[in-house]
Biopython code that builds the backbone (N, CA, C, O; Angstrom):
import numpy as np
from Bio.PDB.StructureBuilder import StructureBuilder

atoms = [
    (1, "UNK", "N", (-0.204, 40.030, 28.139)),
    (1, "UNK", "CA", (1.146, 39.555, 27.890)),
    (1, "UNK", "C", (1.194, 38.025, 27.815)),
    (1, "UNK", "O", (1.925, 37.474, 26.991)),
    (2, "UNK", "N", (0.426, 37.333, 28.663)),
    (2, "UNK", "CA", (0.395, 35.871, 28.618)),
    (2, "UNK", "C", (-0.130, 35.369, 27.283)),
    (2, "UNK", "O", (0.315, 34.337, 26.781)),
    (3, "UNK", "N", (-1.085, 36.106, 26.707)),
    (3, "UNK", "CA", (-1.642, 35.699, 25.415)),
    (3, "UNK", "C", (-0.533, 35.703, 24.356)),
    (3, "UNK", "O", (-0.433, 34.774, 23.554)),
    (4, "UNK", "N", (0.279, 36.726, 24.358)),
    (4, "UNK", "CA", (1.360, 36.814, 23.391)),
    (4, "UNK", "C", (2.344, 35.672, 23.592)),
    (4, "UNK", "O", (2.770, 35.044, 22.623)),
    (5, "UNK", "N", (2.707, 35.400, 24.833)),
    (5, "UNK", "CA", (3.649, 34.308, 25.118)),
    (5, "UNK", "C", (3.034, 32.974, 24.716)),
    (5, "UNK", "O", (3.701, 32.151, 24.089)),
    (6, "UNK", "N", (1.769, 32.751, 25.069)),
    (6, "UNK", "CA", (1.126, 31.487, 24.737)),
    (6, "UNK", "C", (0.979, 31.317, 23.228)),
    (6, "UNK", "O", (1.168, 30.222, 22.696)),
    (7, "UNK", "N", (0.643, 32.396, 22.552)),
    (7, "UNK", "CA", (0.517, 32.332, 21.100)),
    (7, "UNK", "C", (1.872, 32.040, 20.471)),
    (7, "UNK", "O", (1.976, 31.229, 19.552)),
    (8, "UNK", "N", (2.896, 32.699, 20.966)),
    (8, "UNK", "CA", (4.243, 32.450, 20.455)),
    (8, "UNK", "C", (4.661, 31.017, 20.654)),
    (8, "UNK", "O", (5.235, 30.403, 19.754)),
    (9, "UNK", "N", (4.381, 30.473, 21.827)),
    (9, "UNK", "CA", (4.710, 29.074, 22.092)),
    (9, "UNK", "C", (3.920, 28.164, 21.169)),
    (9, "UNK", "O", (4.456, 27.180, 20.658)),
    (10, "UNK", "N", (2.655, 28.480, 20.950)),
    (10, "UNK", "CA", (1.834, 27.677, 20.046)),
    (10, "UNK", "C", (2.390, 27.675, 18.628)),
    (10, "UNK", "O", (2.398, 26.645, 17.954)),
    (11, "UNK", "N", (2.854, 28.837, 18.184)),
    (11, "UNK", "CA", (3.433, 28.919, 16.834)),
    (11, "UNK", "C", (4.723, 28.124, 16.737)),
    (11, "UNK", "O", (4.994, 27.481, 15.723)),
    (12, "UNK", "N", (5.510, 28.172, 17.789)),
    (12, "UNK", "CA", (6.760, 27.399, 17.787)),
    (12, "UNK", "C", (6.448, 25.913, 17.741)),
    (12, "UNK", "O", (7.040, 25.176, 16.953)),
    (13, "UNK", "N", (5.524, 25.471, 18.579)),
    (13, "UNK", "CA", (5.160, 24.052, 18.611)),
    (13, "UNK", "C", (4.559, 23.617, 17.281)),
    (13, "UNK", "O", (4.851, 22.522, 16.801)),
    (14, "UNK", "N", (3.734, 24.449, 16.687)),
    (14, "UNK", "CA", (3.120, 24.117, 15.401)),
    (14, "UNK", "C", (4.184, 24.005, 14.315)),
    (14, "UNK", "O", (4.107, 23.124, 13.458)),
    (15, "UNK", "N", (5.163, 24.881, 14.346)),
    (15, "UNK", "CA", (6.208, 24.837, 13.325)),
    (15, "UNK", "C", (7.078, 23.600, 13.464)),
    (15, "UNK", "O", (7.631, 23.118, 12.475)),
    (16, "UNK", "N", (7.208, 23.083, 14.674)),
    (16, "UNK", "CA", (7.993, 21.869, 14.871)),
    (16, "UNK", "C", (7.332, 20.665, 14.236)),
    (16, "UNK", "O", (8.019, 19.727, 13.832)),
    (17, "UNK", "N", (6.013, 20.672, 14.139)),
    (17, "UNK", "CA", (5.314, 19.532, 13.549)),
    (17, "UNK", "C", (5.257, 19.623, 12.025)),
    (17, "UNK", "O", (4.941, 18.629, 11.371)),
    (18, "UNK", "N", (5.550, 20.770, 11.449)),
    (18, "UNK", "CA", (5.479, 20.923, 10.005)),
    (18, "UNK", "C", (6.433, 20.004, 9.236)),
    (18, "UNK", "O", (6.033, 19.457, 8.209)),
    (19, "UNK", "N", (7.666, 19.815, 9.686)),
    (19, "UNK", "CA", (8.528, 18.899, 8.946)),
    (19, "UNK", "C", (7.970, 17.486, 8.877)),
    (19, "UNK", "O", (8.151, 16.798, 7.872)),
    (20, "UNK", "N", (7.307, 17.055, 9.913)),
    (20, "UNK", "CA", (6.696, 15.722, 9.900)),
    (20, "UNK", "C", (5.624, 15.662, 8.830)),
    (20, "UNK", "O", (5.559, 14.701, 8.063)),
    (21, "UNK", "N", (4.780, 16.690, 8.775)),
    (21, "UNK", "CA", (3.717, 16.716, 7.772)),
    (21, "UNK", "C", (4.295, 16.854, 6.369)),
    (21, "UNK", "O", (3.767, 16.278, 5.418)),
    (22, "UNK", "N", (5.365, 17.608, 6.240)),
    (22, "UNK", "CA", (5.961, 17.826, 4.923)),
    (22, "UNK", "C", (6.543, 16.529, 4.366)),
    (22, "UNK", "O", (6.644, 16.377, 3.149)),
    (23, "UNK", "N", (6.919, 15.612, 5.214)),
    (23, "UNK", "CA", (7.506, 14.351, 4.763)),
    (23, "UNK", "C", (6.467, 13.276, 4.503)),
    (23, "UNK", "O", (6.830, 12.157, 4.140)),
    (24, "UNK", "N", (5.197, 13.575, 4.676)),
    (24, "UNK", "CA", (4.145, 12.594, 4.436)),
    (24, "UNK", "C", (4.062, 12.276, 2.944)),
    (24, "UNK", "O", (4.229, 13.150, 2.094)),
    (25, "UNK", "N", (3.801, 11.000, 2.649)),
    (25, "UNK", "CA", (3.614, 10.567, 1.269)),
    (25, "UNK", "C", (2.167, 10.097, 1.146)),
    (25, "UNK", "O", (1.791, 9.072, 1.713)),
    (26, "UNK", "N", (1.365, 10.847, 0.408)),
    (26, "UNK", "CA", (-0.031, 10.485, 0.217)),
    (26, "UNK", "C", (-0.113, 9.488, -0.937)),
    (26, "UNK", "O", (0.161, 9.827, -2.088)),
    (27, "UNK", "N", (-0.492, 8.264, -0.611)),
    (27, "UNK", "CA", (-0.554, 7.203, -1.616)),
    (27, "UNK", "C", (-1.554, 7.512, -2.725)),
    (27, "UNK", "O", (-1.454, 6.957, -3.819)),
    (28, "UNK", "N", (-2.505, 8.381, -2.456)),
    (28, "UNK", "CA", (-3.551, 8.686, -3.426)),
    (28, "UNK", "C", (-3.214, 9.849, -4.356)),
    (28, "UNK", "O", (-3.892, 10.056, -5.362)),
    (29, "UNK", "N", (-2.182, 10.600, -4.029)),
    (29, "UNK", "CA", (-1.877, 11.778, -4.852)),
    (29, "UNK", "C", (-0.414, 11.871, -5.279)),
    (29, "UNK", "O", (-0.090, 12.652, -6.173)),
    (30, "UNK", "N", (0.462, 11.105, -4.671)),
    (30, "UNK", "CA", (1.897, 11.217, -4.947)),
    (30, "UNK", "C", (2.232, 10.798, -6.369)),
    (30, "UNK", "O", (1.676, 9.840, -6.904)),
    (31, "UNK", "N", (3.146, 11.534, -6.958)),
    (31, "UNK", "CA", (3.669, 11.173, -8.275)),
    (31, "UNK", "C", (4.661, 10.009, -8.105)),
    (31, "UNK", "O", (5.034, 9.657, -6.986)),
    (32, "UNK", "N", (5.064, 9.440, -9.198)),
    (32, "UNK", "CA", (6.054, 8.354, -9.147)),
    (32, "UNK", "C", (7.325, 8.829, -8.450)),
    (32, "UNK", "O", (7.876, 8.126, -7.603)),
    (33, "UNK", "N", (7.781, 10.012, -8.806)),
    (33, "UNK", "CA", (8.997, 10.571, -8.216)),
    (33, "UNK", "C", (8.832, 10.772, -6.712)),
    (33, "UNK", "O", (9.740, 10.464, -5.939)),
    (34, "UNK", "N", (7.669, 11.291, -6.293)),
    (34, "UNK", "CA", (7.411, 11.499, -4.863)),
    (34, "UNK", "C", (7.362, 10.174, -4.112)),
    (34, "UNK", "O", (7.849, 10.087, -2.985)),
    (35, "UNK", "N", (6.784, 9.144, -4.719)),
    (35, "UNK", "CA", (6.744, 7.826, -4.097)),
    (35, "UNK", "C", (8.157, 7.282, -3.917)),
    (35, "UNK", "O", (8.498, 6.774, -2.849)),
    (36, "UNK", "N", (8.973, 7.386, -4.954)),
    (36, "UNK", "CA", (10.337, 6.856, -4.899)),
    (36, "UNK", "C", (11.211, 7.605, -3.896)),
    (36, "UNK", "O", (12.016, 6.993, -3.193)),
    (37, "UNK", "N", (11.057, 8.918, -3.828)),
    (37, "UNK", "CA", (11.856, 9.709, -2.896)),
    (37, "UNK", "C", (11.355, 9.573, -1.461)),
    (37, "UNK", "O", (12.146, 9.633, -0.520)),
    (38, "UNK", "N", (10.055, 9.391, -1.290)),
    (38, "UNK", "CA", (9.477, 9.404, 0.042)),
    (38, "UNK", "C", (9.358, 8.071, 0.736)),
    (38, "UNK", "O", (9.209, 8.026, 1.957)),
    (39, "UNK", "N", (9.420, 6.968, -0.017)),
    (39, "UNK", "CA", (9.244, 5.644, 0.574)),
    (39, "UNK", "C", (10.546, 4.865, 0.438)),
    (39, "UNK", "O", (10.895, 4.406, -0.649)),
    (40, "UNK", "N", (11.253, 4.722, 1.539)),
    (40, "UNK", "CA", (12.532, 4.018, 1.541)),
    (40, "UNK", "C", (12.362, 2.571, 1.095)),
    (40, "UNK", "O", (11.486, 1.859, 1.587)),
    (41, "UNK", "N", (13.204, 2.144, 0.163)),
    (41, "UNK", "CA", (13.202, 0.764, -0.285)),
    (41, "UNK", "C", (12.224, 0.447, -1.403)),
    (41, "UNK", "O", (12.194, -0.682, -1.892)),
    (42, "UNK", "N", (11.423, 1.423, -1.817)),
    (42, "UNK", "CA", (10.441, 1.200, -2.874)),
    (42, "UNK", "C", (11.141, 1.167, -4.235)),
    (42, "UNK", "O", (11.968, 2.028, -4.534)),
    (43, "UNK", "N", (10.810, 0.183, -5.043)),
    (43, "UNK", "CA", (11.396, 0.088, -6.378)),
    (43, "UNK", "C", (10.554, 0.882, -7.377)),
    (43, "UNK", "O", (9.417, 1.260, -7.093)),
    (44, "UNK", "N", (11.128, 1.121, -8.536)),
    (44, "UNK", "CA", (10.404, 1.826, -9.597)),
    (44, "UNK", "C", (9.166, 1.031, -10.016)),
    (44, "UNK", "O", (8.111, 1.611, -10.272)),
    (45, "UNK", "N", (9.293, -0.291, -10.085)),
    (45, "UNK", "CA", (8.161, -1.146, -10.440)),
    (45, "UNK", "C", (7.050, -1.020, -9.409)),
    (45, "UNK", "O", (5.875, -0.950, -9.772)),
    (46, "UNK", "N", (7.405, -0.991, -8.131)),
    (46, "UNK", "CA", (6.399, -0.864, -7.078)),
    (46, "UNK", "C", (5.718, 0.497, -7.120)),
    (46, "UNK", "O", (4.514, 0.594, -6.886)),
    (47, "UNK", "N", (6.469, 1.539, -7.413)),
    (47, "UNK", "CA", (5.870, 2.876, -7.552)),
    (47, "UNK", "C", (4.861, 2.868, -8.690)),
    (47, "UNK", "O", (3.769, 3.423, -8.566)),
    (48, "UNK", "N", (5.232, 2.236, -9.802)),
    (48, "UNK", "CA", (4.303, 2.113, -10.926)),
    (48, "UNK", "C", (3.070, 1.321, -10.534)),
    (48, "UNK", "O", (1.960, 1.651, -10.951)),
    (49, "UNK", "N", (3.258, 0.262, -9.722)),
    (49, "UNK", "CA", (2.127, -0.554, -9.270)),
    (49, "UNK", "C", (1.148, 0.254, -8.428)),
    (49, "UNK", "O", (-0.065, 0.077, -8.547)),
    (50, "UNK", "N", (1.661, 1.137, -7.580)),
    (50, "UNK", "CA", (0.791, 1.990, -6.755)),
    (50, "UNK", "C", (-0.056, 2.885, -7.654)),
    (50, "UNK", "O", (-1.266, 2.999, -7.461)),
    (51, "UNK", "N", (0.574, 3.511, -8.625)),
    (51, "UNK", "CA", (-0.140, 4.412, -9.527)),
    (51, "UNK", "C", (-1.140, 3.651, -10.377)),
    (51, "UNK", "O", (-2.266, 4.111, -10.568)),
    (52, "UNK", "N", (-0.750, 2.502, -10.887)),
    (52, "UNK", "CA", (-1.645, 1.679, -11.689)),
    (52, "UNK", "C", (-2.862, 1.229, -10.869)),
    (52, "UNK", "O", (-3.989, 1.235, -11.364)),
    (53, "UNK", "N", (-2.622, 0.844, -9.627)),
    (53, "UNK", "CA", (-3.718, 0.433, -8.748)),
    (53, "UNK", "C", (-4.707, 1.582, -8.570)),
    (53, "UNK", "O", (-5.917, 1.387, -8.680)),
    (54, "UNK", "N", (-4.188, 2.783, -8.293)),
    (54, "UNK", "CA", (-5.049, 3.961, -8.122)),
    (54, "UNK", "C", (-5.891, 4.197, -9.348)),
    (54, "UNK", "O", (-7.086, 4.473, -9.241)),
    (55, "UNK", "N", (-5.284, 4.092, -10.513)),
    (55, "UNK", "CA", (-6.006, 4.364, -11.758)),
    (55, "UNK", "C", (-7.077, 3.326, -12.036)),
    (55, "UNK", "O", (-8.137, 3.653, -12.572)),
    (56, "UNK", "N", (-6.810, 2.079, -11.678)),
    (56, "UNK", "CA", (-7.761, 0.996, -11.959)),
    (56, "UNK", "C", (-8.839, 0.829, -10.889)),
    (56, "UNK", "O", (-9.987, 0.518, -11.209)),
    (57, "UNK", "N", (-8.477, 1.033, -9.621)),
    (57, "UNK", "CA", (-9.384, 0.715, -8.523)),
    (57, "UNK", "C", (-9.840, 1.916, -7.708)),
    (57, "UNK", "O", (-10.739, 1.788, -6.878)),
    (58, "UNK", "N", (-9.254, 3.051, -7.922)),
    (58, "UNK", "CA", (-9.583, 4.219, -7.124)),
    (58, "UNK", "C", (-8.615, 4.353, -5.954)),
    (58, "UNK", "O", (-7.545, 3.745, -5.937)),
    (59, "UNK", "N", (-9.007, 5.145, -5.000)),
    (59, "UNK", "CA", (-8.105, 5.515, -3.920)),
    (59, "UNK", "C", (-7.791, 4.377, -2.963)),
    (59, "UNK", "O", (-8.545, 3.413, -2.833)),
    (60, "UNK", "N", (-6.652, 4.523, -2.298)),
    (60, "UNK", "CA", (-6.328, 3.664, -1.170)),
    (60, "UNK", "C", (-7.110, 4.197, 0.024)),
    (60, "UNK", "O", (-7.128, 5.406, 0.256)),
    (61, "UNK", "N", (-7.751, 3.322, 0.779)),
    (61, "UNK", "CA", (-8.489, 3.730, 1.959)),
    (61, "UNK", "C", (-7.630, 3.547, 3.210)),
    (61, "UNK", "O", (-7.760, 4.301, 4.174)),
    (62, "UNK", "N", (-6.756, 2.544, 3.189)),
    (62, "UNK", "CA", (-5.854, 2.272, 4.310)),
    (62, "UNK", "C", (-4.476, 1.922, 3.760)),
    (62, "UNK", "O", (-4.352, 1.297, 2.707)),
    (63, "UNK", "N", (-3.459, 2.330, 4.483)),
    (63, "UNK", "CA", (-2.077, 2.058, 4.068)),
    (63, "UNK", "C", (-1.813, 0.560, 3.865)),
    (63, "UNK", "O", (-1.157, 0.200, 2.887)),
    (64, "UNK", "N", (-2.296, -0.331, 4.749)),
    (64, "UNK", "CA", (-2.011, -1.767, 4.563)),
    (64, "UNK", "C", (-2.539, -2.366, 3.256)),
    (64, "UNK", "O", (-2.200, -3.503, 2.928)),
    (65, "UNK", "N", (-3.349, -1.637, 2.515)),
    (65, "UNK", "CA", (-3.800, -2.124, 1.205)),
    (65, "UNK", "C", (-2.623, -2.326, 0.250)),
    (65, "UNK", "O", (-2.752, -3.022, -0.757)),
    (66, "UNK", "N", (-1.489, -1.724, 0.562)),
    (66, "UNK", "CA", (-0.300, -1.938, -0.263)),
    (66, "UNK", "C", (0.055, -3.419, -0.337)),
    (66, "UNK", "O", (0.639, -3.871, -1.321)),
    (67, "UNK", "N", (-0.295, -4.167, 0.693)),
    (67, "UNK", "CA", (-0.036, -5.614, 0.699)),
    (67, "UNK", "C", (-0.733, -6.302, -0.466)),
    (67, "UNK", "O", (-0.224, -7.291, -0.994)),
    (68, "UNK", "N", (-1.889, -5.791, -0.871)),
    (68, "UNK", "CA", (-2.665, -6.401, -1.955)),
    (68, "UNK", "C", (-2.013, -6.255, -3.328)),
    (68, "UNK", "O", (-2.375, -6.953, -4.275)),
    (69, "UNK", "N", (-1.060, -5.349, -3.424)),
    (69, "UNK", "CA", (-0.374, -5.171, -4.709)),
    (69, "UNK", "C", (1.083, -5.612, -4.629)),
    (69, "UNK", "O", (1.903, -5.237, -5.467)),
    (70, "UNK", "N", (1.394, -6.407, -3.618)),
    (70, "UNK", "CA", (2.719, -7.001, -3.530)),
    (70, "UNK", "C", (3.786, -6.172, -2.847)),
    (70, "UNK", "O", (4.967, -6.511, -2.916)),
    (71, "UNK", "N", (3.396, -5.098, -2.194)),
    (71, "UNK", "CA", (4.369, -4.319, -1.431)),
    (71, "UNK", "C", (4.302, -4.838, -0.004)),
    (71, "UNK", "O", (3.285, -4.707, 0.677)),
    (72, "UNK", "N", (5.405, -5.430, 0.435)),
    (72, "UNK", "CA", (5.418, -6.161, 1.699)),
    (72, "UNK", "C", (5.641, -5.307, 2.927)),
    (72, "UNK", "O", (5.937, -4.115, 2.852)),
    (73, "UNK", "N", (5.487, -5.969, 4.061)),
    (73, "UNK", "CA", (5.664, -5.297, 5.345)),
    (73, "UNK", "C", (7.099, -4.823, 5.526)),
    (73, "UNK", "O", (7.345, -3.922, 6.329)),
    (74, "UNK", "N", (8.051, -5.404, 4.804)),
    (74, "UNK", "CA", (9.438, -4.948, 4.889)),
    (74, "UNK", "C", (9.592, -3.517, 4.395)),
    (74, "UNK", "O", (10.536, -2.827, 4.779)),
    (75, "UNK", "N", (8.678, -3.070, 3.554)),
    (75, "UNK", "CA", (8.681, -1.677, 3.089)),
    (75, "UNK", "C", (7.656, -0.862, 3.863)),
    (75, "UNK", "O", (7.923, 0.282, 4.228)),
    (76, "UNK", "N", (6.487, -1.438, 4.117)),
    (76, "UNK", "CA", (5.414, -0.695, 4.793)),
    (76, "UNK", "C", (5.819, -0.312, 6.219)),
    (76, "UNK", "O", (5.698, 0.853, 6.598)),
    (77, "UNK", "N", (6.292, -1.263, 7.004)),
    (77, "UNK", "CA", (6.548, -1.004, 8.421)),
    (77, "UNK", "C", (7.554, 0.116, 8.688)),
    (77, "UNK", "O", (7.255, 1.000, 9.491)),
    (78, "UNK", "N", (8.728, 0.123, 8.057)),
    (78, "UNK", "CA", (9.662, 1.213, 8.361)),
    (78, "UNK", "C", (9.211, 2.584, 7.836)),
    (78, "UNK", "O", (9.711, 3.615, 8.285)),
    (79, "UNK", "N", (8.284, 2.593, 6.904)),
    (79, "UNK", "CA", (7.795, 3.850, 6.313)),
    (79, "UNK", "C", (6.419, 4.243, 6.834)),
    (79, "UNK", "O", (5.911, 5.303, 6.468)),
    (80, "UNK", "N", (5.807, 3.423, 7.673)),
    (80, "UNK", "CA", (4.396, 3.564, 8.025)),
    (80, "UNK", "C", (4.027, 4.961, 8.536)),
    (80, "UNK", "O", (2.983, 5.495, 8.163)),
    (81, "UNK", "N", (4.868, 5.556, 9.382)),
    (81, "UNK", "CA", (4.545, 6.850, 9.974)),
    (81, "UNK", "C", (4.463, 7.972, 8.948)),
    (81, "UNK", "O", (3.805, 8.983, 9.191)),
    (82, "UNK", "N", (5.117, 7.810, 7.813)),
    (82, "UNK", "CA", (5.072, 8.876, 6.812)),
    (82, "UNK", "C", (4.124, 8.572, 5.655)),
    (82, "UNK", "O", (3.979, 9.385, 4.742)),
    (83, "UNK", "N", (3.472, 7.396, 5.687)),
    (83, "UNK", "CA", (2.512, 7.050, 4.634)),
    (83, "UNK", "C", (1.132, 7.545, 5.007)),
    (83, "UNK", "O", (0.725, 7.466, 6.166)),
    (84, "UNK", "N", (0.417, 8.054, 4.026)),
    (84, "UNK", "CA", (-0.900, 8.636, 4.250)),
    (84, "UNK", "C", (-1.830, 8.278, 3.100)),
    (84, "UNK", "O", (-1.392, 8.022, 1.979)),
    (85, "UNK", "N", (-3.120, 8.264, 3.403)),
    (85, "UNK", "CA", (-4.130, 8.134, 2.347)),
    (85, "UNK", "C", (-4.974, 9.398, 2.297)),
    (85, "UNK", "O", (-6.015, 9.426, 1.641)),
    (86, "UNK", "N", (-4.532, 10.437, 2.982)),
    (86, "UNK", "CA", (-5.258, 11.701, 3.002)),
    (86, "UNK", "C", (-6.609, 11.538, 3.662)),
    (86, "UNK", "O", (-6.738, 10.827, 4.659)),
    (87, "UNK", "N", (-7.605, 12.185, 3.118)),
    (87, "UNK", "CA", (-8.974, 12.087, 3.630)),
    (87, "UNK", "C", (-9.735, 11.038, 2.844)),
    (87, "UNK", "O", (-10.825, 11.298, 2.333)),
    (88, "UNK", "N", (-9.159, 9.861, 2.753)),
    (88, "UNK", "CA", (-9.777, 8.789, 1.964)),
    (88, "UNK", "C", (-11.164, 8.467, 2.474)),
    (88, "UNK", "O", (-11.412, 8.400, 3.678)),
    (89, "UNK", "N", (-12.063, 8.269, 1.523)),
    (89, "UNK", "CA", (-13.444, 7.926, 1.830)),
    (89, "UNK", "C", (-13.777, 6.690, 1.012)),
    (89, "UNK", "O", (-13.603, 6.689, -0.206)),
    (90, "UNK", "N", (-14.252, 5.641, 1.664)),
    (90, "UNK", "CA", (-14.550, 4.383, 0.971)),
    (90, "UNK", "C", (-15.496, 4.592, -0.210)),
    (90, "UNK", "O", (-15.500, 3.797, -1.150)),
    (91, "UNK", "N", (-16.295, 5.653, -0.167)),
    (91, "UNK", "CA", (-17.206, 5.935, -1.265)),
    (91, "UNK", "C", (-16.500, 6.349, -2.543)),
    (91, "UNK", "O", (-17.104, 6.356, -3.616)),
    (92, "UNK", "N", (-15.225, 6.693, -2.436)),
    (92, "UNK", "CA", (-14.449, 7.096, -3.607)),
    (92, "UNK", "C", (-13.801, 5.923, -4.315)),
    (92, "UNK", "O", (-13.151, 6.100, -5.345)),
    (93, "UNK", "N", (-13.968, 4.745, -3.783)),
    (93, "UNK", "CA", (-13.362, 3.540, -4.358)),
    (93, "UNK", "C", (-14.154, 3.104, -5.580)),
    (93, "UNK", "O", (-15.384, 3.081, -5.543)),
    (94, "UNK", "N", (-13.473, 2.761, -6.648)),
    (94, "UNK", "CA", (-14.132, 2.255, -7.854)),
    (94, "UNK", "C", (-14.526, 0.799, -7.638)),
    (94, "UNK", "O", (-13.906, 0.105, -6.833)),
    (95, "UNK", "N", (-15.521, 0.344, -8.326)),
    (95, "UNK", "CA", (-15.938, -1.063, -8.333)),
    (95, "UNK", "C", (-16.294, -1.616, -6.954)),
    (95, "UNK", "O", (-16.113, -2.810, -6.720)),
    (96, "UNK", "N", (-16.786, -0.800, -6.046)),
    (96, "UNK", "CA", (-17.329, -1.297, -4.789)),
    (96, "UNK", "C", (-16.362, -1.585, -3.675)),
    (96, "UNK", "O", (-16.814, -1.935, -2.585)),
    (97, "UNK", "N", (-15.079, -1.468, -3.860)),
    (97, "UNK", "CA", (-14.134, -1.675, -2.767)),
    (97, "UNK", "C", (-13.761, -3.115, -2.543)),
    (97, "UNK", "O", (-13.919, -3.954, -3.430)),
    (98, "UNK", "N", (-13.270, -3.402, -1.367)),
    (98, "UNK", "CA", (-12.746, -4.736, -1.042)),
    (98, "UNK", "C", (-13.865, -5.643, -0.717)),
    (98, "UNK", "O", (-13.640, -6.815, -0.414)),
]
sb = StructureBuilder()
sb.init_structure("model")
sb.init_model(0)
sb.init_chain("A")
sb.init_seg("    ")
for serial, (resi, resn, name, xyz) in enumerate(atoms, 1):
    if name == "N":
        sb.init_residue(resn, " ", resi, " ")
    sb.init_atom(name, np.array(xyz, "f"), 0.0, 1.0, " ", f" {name:<3s}", serial, name[0])
structure = sb.get_structure()
């Protein structure tokens, strides 16, 4: 009986964390629309800059790399908890990285 209760509690706790994960914006895979909807204060030009950067340089390895394309801490900081680079691997960066 304890197993059932513990499993039930685990499922409840896991489901509570799903909305947080669902609101994540992966800088390496998000579409322009997803970037605009998911990142408060982001302009259309900045969303285009993120996509252009990905296409030219490869994946983002760390969220603060947004600073290199002119997206400031005024946008990064309030959105930081929902920004993600997924399973970024520095080996996936084009042209050798930073």
